[in-house]
C-alpha positions as semicolon CSV with decimal commas, in nm:
position;residue;x (nm);y (nm);z (nm)
1;M;-6,833;-13,023;12,949
2;K;-6,861;-13,410;12,932
3;H;-7,197;-13,543;13,080
4;Y;-7,300;-13,906;13,256
5;L;-7,551;-14,149;13,296
6;G;-7,597;-14,307;13,632
7;I;-7,902;-14,571;13,733
8;D;-7,925;-14,689;14,087
9;L;-8,126;-15,002;14,105
10;G;-8,287;-14,943;14,467
11;G;-8,514;-15,220;14,655
12;T;-8,792;-14,918;14,676
13;N;-8,637;-14,730;14,382
14;V;-8,475;-14,715;14,092
15;V;-8,351;-14,347;14,046
16;A;-8,181;-14,267;13,735
17;A;-7,944;-13,889;13,731
18;V;-7,753;-13,707;13,487
19;V;-7,375;-13,639;13,617
20;D;-7,193;-13,311;13,505
21;E;-6,783;-13,380;13,492
22;N;-6,794;-13,209;13,818
23;Y;-6,964;-13,457;13,979
24;T;-7,266;-13,296;14,002
25;I;-7,596;-13,384;13,981
26;L;-7,834;-13,161;13,725
27;A;-8,116;-13,406;13,661
28;R;-8,285;-13,678;13,785
29;H;-8,566;-13,935;13,776
30;S;-8,715;-14,135;13,991
31;I;-8,944;-14,466;13,925
32;K;-9,083;-14,748;14,230
33;T;-8,889;-15,067;14,163
34;D;-9,190;-15,332;14,055
35;A;-9,103;-15,717;14,116
36;S;-9,400;-15,786;13,944
37;L;-9,286;-15,699;13,613
38;S;-9,132;-15,938;13,407
39;F;-8,749;-15,883;13,329
40;P;-8,739;-15,755;12,989
41;D;-9,033;-15,487;13,110
42;F;-8,875;-15,406;13,398
43;V;-8,538;-15,277;13,254
44;A;-8,734;-15,079;12,960
45;G;-8,876;-14,915;13,286
46;M;-8,489;-14,853;13,402
47;A;-8,459;-14,710;13,059
48;D;-8,743;-14,499;13,030
49;A;-8,607;-14,359;13,344
50;A;-8,272;-14,315;13,245
51;K;-8,379;-14,112;12,926
52;A;-8,700;-13,903;13,131
53;A;-8,372;-13,819;13,366
54;V;-8,149;-13,697;12,986
55;D;-8,464;-13,499;12,901
56;K;-8,516;-13,316;13,314
57;A;-8,156;-13,195;13,165
58;G;-8,200;-13,016;12,845
59;L;-7,980;-13,290;12,669
60;S;-7,992;-13,583;12,505
61;L;-7,853;-13,986;12,487
62;T;-7,590;-13,861;12,225
63;D;-7,496;-13,615;12,499
64;M;-7,388;-13,839;12,749
65;Q;-7,055;-14,065;12,779
66;A;-7,208;-14,359;12,876
67;V;-7,424;-14,503;13,108
68;G;-7,375;-14,706;13,434
69;L;-7,582;-14,915;13,653
70;G;-7,533;-14,955;14,048
71;T;-7,752;-15,351;14,086
72;P;-7,753;-15,565;14,367
73;S;-7,503;-15,884;14,355
74;C;-7,253;-15,860;14,034
75;I;-7,239;-15,936;13,741
76;N;-7,059;-16,249;13,612
77;P;-6,771;-16,206;13,321
78;A;-6,821;-16,525;13,193
79;N;-7,169;-16,469;13,088
80;N;-7,246;-16,096;13,154
81;C;-7,533;-16,227;13,336
82;L;-7,682;-16,055;13,693
83;V;-7,568;-16,330;13,933
84;Y;-7,860;-16,264;14,175
85;A;-8,102;-16,021;14,303
86;N;-8,342;-16,158;14,530
87;N;-8,546;-15,860;14,609
88;L;-8,639;-15,915;14,268
89;G;-8,644;-16,267;14,215
90;W;-8,345;-16,219;13,938
91;K;-8,121;-16,533;13,913
92;N;-7,893;-16,582;13,582
93;V;-8,046;-16,290;13,417
94;P;-7,836;-16,134;13,119
95;L;-7,887;-15,724;13,269
96;Y;-7,642;-15,635;13,055
97;D;-7,728;-15,732;12,724
98;E;-8,077;-15,616;12,810
99;M;-7,955;-15,261;12,859
100;K;-7,730;-15,270;12,532
101;K;-8,121;-15,311;12,392
102;H;-8,177;-14,923;12,485
103;F;-7,887;-14,758;12,470
104;D;-7,632;-14,732;12,186
105;I;-7,402;-14,554;12,399
106;P;-7,139;-14,779;12,635
107;V;-7,291;-14,982;12,948
108;F;-7,094;-15,038;13,254
109;I;-7,240;-15,221;13,513
110;R;-7,090;-15,322;13,905
111;N;-7,254;-15,394;14,211
112;D;-7,433;-15,110;14,427
113;A;-7,235;-15,155;14,741
114;D;-6,888;-15,038;14,455
115;C;-7,081;-14,803;14,289
116;A;-7,125;-14,637;14,664
117;A;-6,760;-14,597;14,731
118;Y;-6,660;-14,532;14,415
119;G;-6,890;-14,219;14,444
120;E;-6,771;-14,116;14,804
121;T;-6,391;-14,134;14,662
122;L;-6,468;-13,912;14,371
123;A;-6,663;-13,641;14,512
124;G;-6,787;-13,748;14,876
125;A;-6,638;-13,811;15,234
126;A;-6,287;-13,952;15,083
127;S;-6,247;-13,721;14,774
128;A;-5,866;-13,663;14,898
129;C;-5,789;-13,998;14,861
130;S;-5,701;-14,275;14,643
131;D;-5,771;-14,617;14,886
132;A;-6,019;-14,618;15,034
133;L;-6,282;-14,894;15,259
134;M;-6,653;-14,828;15,270
135;V;-6,897;-15,004;15,468
136;T;-7,288;-14,941;15,470
137;L;-7,481;-15,063;15,771
138;G;-7,814;-15,117;15,695
139;T;-8,045;-15,365;15,641
140;G;-7,788;-15,558;15,591
141;V;-7,408;-15,487;15,521
142;G;-7,255;-15,392;15,238
143;G;-6,869;-15,317;15,120
144;G;-6,676;-15,152;14,886
145;I;-6,295;-15,142;14,835
146;I;-6,121;-14,820;14,612
147;M;-5,721;-14,879;14,560
148;N;-5,620;-14,614;14,345
149;K;-5,916;-14,449;14,281
150;R;-6,101;-14,780;14,117
151;I;-6,306;-15,004;14,247
152;F;-6,122;-15,350;14,355
153;S;-6,356;-15,691;14,338
154;G;-6,134;-15,928;14,251
155;A;-6,037;-16,116;13,920
156;D;-6,416;-16,210;13,835
157;N;-6,584;-15,857;13,997
158;M;-6,738;-16,067;14,212
159;G;-6,516;-16,012;14,587
160;A;-6,542;-15,693;14,813
161;E;-6,821;-15,903;14,923
162;I;-6,742;-15,726;15,319
163;G;-7,086;-15,841;15,482
164;H;-7,025;-16,188;15,426
165;T;-6,687;-16,268;15,588
166;K;-6,742;-16,444;15,847
167;L;-6,695;-16,350;16,228
168;V;-6,790;-16,619;16,392
169;Y;-6,765;-16,973;16,326
170;N;-7,128;-17,147;16,315
171;G;-7,270;-16,845;16,476
172;V;-7,604;-16,655;16,383
173;Q;-7,769;-16,751;16,026
174;C;-7,715;-16,548;15,796
175;T;-7,994;-16,419;15,537
176;C;-7,756;-16,589;15,241
177;G;-7,749;-16,937;15,449
178;Q;-7,442;-16,922;15,562
179;Y;-7,385;-16,886;15,971
180;G;-7,204;-16,592;16,136
181;C;-7,175;-16,347;15,882
182;F;-7,041;-16,039;15,948
183;E;-7,368;-15,934;15,847
184;S;-7,529;-16,085;16,092
185;Y;-7,365;-15,940;16,391
186;A;-7,306;-15,531;16,224
187;S;-7,579;-15,415;16,044
188;A;-7,869;-15,219;16,141
189;T;-8,108;-15,559;16,148
190;A;-7,868;-15,756;16,398
191;L;-7,870;-15,416;16,635
192;I;-8,242;-15,425;16,626
193;N;-8,247;-15,782;16,728
194;Q;-7,982;-15,740;16,976
195;I;-8,203;-15,447;17,146
196;K;-8,503;-15,659;17,175
197;E;-8,333;-15,938;17,321
198;A;-8,160;-15,728;17,569
199;M;-8,550;-15,555;17,630
200;A;-8,665;-15,899;17,639
201;Q;-8,426;-15,980;17,950
202;N;-8,443;-15,625;18,105
203;P;-8,808;-15,536;18,123
204;E;-8,656;-15,200;18,392
205;S;-8,458;-15,055;18,061
206;V;-8,545;-14,738;17,973
207;M;-8,561;-14,853;17,575
208;H;-8,888;-14,998;17,670
209;A;-9,057;-14,623;17,708
210;L;-8,812;-14,565;17,404
211;C;-9,037;-14,732;17,124
212;G;-9,351;-14,707;17,329
213;G;-9,377;-15,045;17,489
214;D;-9,357;-15,191;17,092
215;M;-9,125;-15,413;17,003
216;R;-9,204;-15,357;16,628
217;K;-9,128;-14,995;16,670
218;V;-8,756;-15,088;16,791
219;E;-8,505;-14,898;16,565
220;A;-8,116;-14,933;16,564
221;K;-8,080;-14,609;16,725
222;T;-8,296;-14,672;17,016
223;A;-8,026;-14,803;17,181
224;F;-7,807;-14,517;17,124
225;D;-8,066;-14,296;17,241
226;G;-8,102;-14,540;17,534
227;A;-7,733;-14,496;17,594
228;K;-7,706;-14,105;17,567
229;Q;-7,969;-14,157;17,896
230;G;-7,750;-14,389;18,108
231;D;-7,959;-14,699;18,050
232;A;-7,710;-14,990;18,143
233;T;-7,889;-15,251;17,943
234;A;-7,845;-14,999;17,636
235;I;-7,498;-14,917;17,695
236;G;-7,438;-15,275;17,677
237;V;-7,629;-15,287;17,368
238;V;-7,404;-15,023;17,223
239;D;-7,109;-15,207;17,371
240;R;-7,124;-15,525;17,251
241;Y;-7,257;-15,384;16,873
242;I;-6,959;-15,137;16,873
243;S;-6,689;-15,419;16,967
244;Y;-6,874;-15,712;16,683
245;L;-6,797;-15,356;16,428
246;A;-6,478;-15,304;16,559
247;A;-6,331;-15,688;16,482
248;G;-6,473;-15,691;16,163
249;L;-6,316;-15,415;16,038
250;S;-6,003;-15,517;16,230
251;T;-5,987;-15,789;16,000
252;F;-6,006;-15,554;15,678
253;I;-5,735;-15,282;15,769
254;C;-5,509;-15,626;15,795
255;V;-5,578;-15,724;15,491
256;F;-5,636;-15,357;15,283
257;R;-5,475;-15,140;15,492
258;P;-5,712;-14,841;15,325
259;Q;-5,625;-14,440;15,411
260;V;-5,964;-14,389;15,524
261;I;-6,285;-14,596;15,599
262;I;-6,620;-14,473;15,574
263;L;-6,958;-14,552;15,709
264;G;-7,190;-14,574;15,562
265;G;-7,623;-14,598;15,656
266;G;-7,834;-14,555;15,891
267;V;-7,618;-14,693;16,199
268;S;-7,381;-14,416;16,083
269;N;-7,614;-14,165;16,195
270;A;-7,490;-14,238;16,557
271;G;-7,227;-14,016;16,473
272;D;-7,015;-13,980;16,765
273;A;-7,167;-14,198;16,997
274;L;-7,039;-14,444;16,736
275;L;-6,704;-14,316;16,598
276;L;-6,576;-14,277;16,949
277;P;-6,576;-14,613;17,061
278;L;-6,496;-14,790;16,766
279;R;-6,193;-14,554;16,718
280;K;-6,073;-14,672;17,019
281;K;-6,160;-15,041;16,997
282;L;-6,007;-15,072;16,649
283;V;-5,652;-14,926;16,801
284;A;-5,707;-15,169;17,093
285;N;-5,783;-15,499;16,870
286;T;-5,633;-15,464;16,532
287;F;-5,266;-15,614;16,446
288;G;-5,038;-15,273;16,454
289;G;-5,294;-15,047;16,618
290;V;-5,116;-14,882;16,885
291;E;-4,786;-14,886;16,685
292;I;-4,840;-14,734;16,320
293;G;-5,206;-14,644;16,386
294;V;-5,530;-14,751;16,215
295;P;-5,730;-14,558;15,922
296;S;-5,948;-14,281;15,994
297;V;-6,282;-14,391;16,065
298;I;-6,518;-14,105;15,906
299;I;-6,869;-14,118;15,837
300;A;-7,044;-14,077;15,464
301;T;-7,140;-13,754;15,275
302;L;-7,346;-13,844;14,968
303;G;-7,622;-14,000;15,137
304;N;-7,821;-14,242;14,806
305;D;-7,643;-13,974;14,560
306;A;-7,270;-14,183;14,621
307;G;-7,454;-14,473;14,392
308;L;-7,548;-14,246;14,148
309;I;-7,272;-14,080;14,121
310;G;-7,058;-14,368;14,139
311;A;-7,217;-14,537;13,855
312;A;-7,237;-14,268;13,623
313;F;-6,823;-14,277;13,642
314;L;-6,772;-14,652;13,575
315;C;-6,657;-14,557;13,218
316;D;-6,416;-14,361;13,380
317;M;-6,207;-14,491;13,622
318;K;-5,856;-14,452;13,638
319;A;-5,617;-14,768;13,561
């Protein structure tokens, strides 16, 4: 039985897991993400967490085929440095070289959204597919492209930034500093902003009651819950949001024609209330949508485990 070690570096927690060749997680260990630590100390803490997971599995590092790390941002292949992780304050840091100080086994590092997409195609919602697009609708919009069971991220491994493709010229400013990014219209954060704007203009909306009259308690689900109750304002918000989402996804369909589109993140919890109208809008708004159809749109099934499994098997991507 082969064993693999995966690490998911998140904004709140760092999680390490031992995964067997059947994609089963045997043991895991989690620590808090402490951005106040120096870069070397932070990496040392990640390495300790990984070794703790190995210990919990009753194995040793020599039993691991490799260690894979899913991280915000990308690794620049020219210098093996992480380009930029704003939540940690890292810019052009030698993440690969620092990781190698703690492991005598092969080390692989990729973007965390790429790892999640890879995990879902290995062991999750798209395990029967070789070509898939995963879009995570959370605080931002993450994206991963899988071609022939292999992560596609461009010639320099820094592509597939789905959330930062342009949806509206000179539109809403994104956290990246650009304007009109897909993320600024289709993330959970964007939806919450759209809900608040609609509520401010429509004091009679049931969404006020759903959040107890406190705008700070507005969630992405507030609009979907209001729409279920027949609230016209909520229905309008949901329709506009799904229209933005469909516009962005239609572009990726035209470029990649994946077998399936996997949706993850908090907004995807809306289920059919999101999927059914989205599928209709994709058919109507995608080139060739009526004539040849569009890929199936499904919900991710692995949750946070997708990134762990994907990271663990970075060493084993099919050529």
